[in-house]
C-alpha positions, 0 to 999 in steps of 0.5 A: 181185502183187509178190514179193520175194526176199533175195539175196546176193553169190555169195562169201557162204557161210551155212554149211560145207555151203552148196553151192547157188549161187542166192539165196533164194526169191521169196515174195509181198510181204506186209507180214510177209514184207517185215519178215522180209526186212528183218530177215534183211538187217540181221543178215546184212549185220552178219555178212557186211558192208554190202551183202552181202544185199539185197531184190529185188522183182518182179511175180509170174510167171503160170503158164498150163496147156495 
C-alpha cells in the first residue's frame, strides 16, 4: 500500500506558534487524500512561494508485533 505526505521547506513557518520542525503525517494514498494534498500544496505554494510544499510517496511500512 502506498502512503503520501505533504512536506515543506524548513524555513516555512505556518503560524507564529509553529514550533515543530518535522513535516506532515504519512497517510494512505487514497484518491481523497491525494486530492487534499494537491490542494494543500497549491494553496501553500501560493502563500510561501513556488516549491515550498510538495508531496512525497512511499510504500507503507509494515509493523510486526513480537
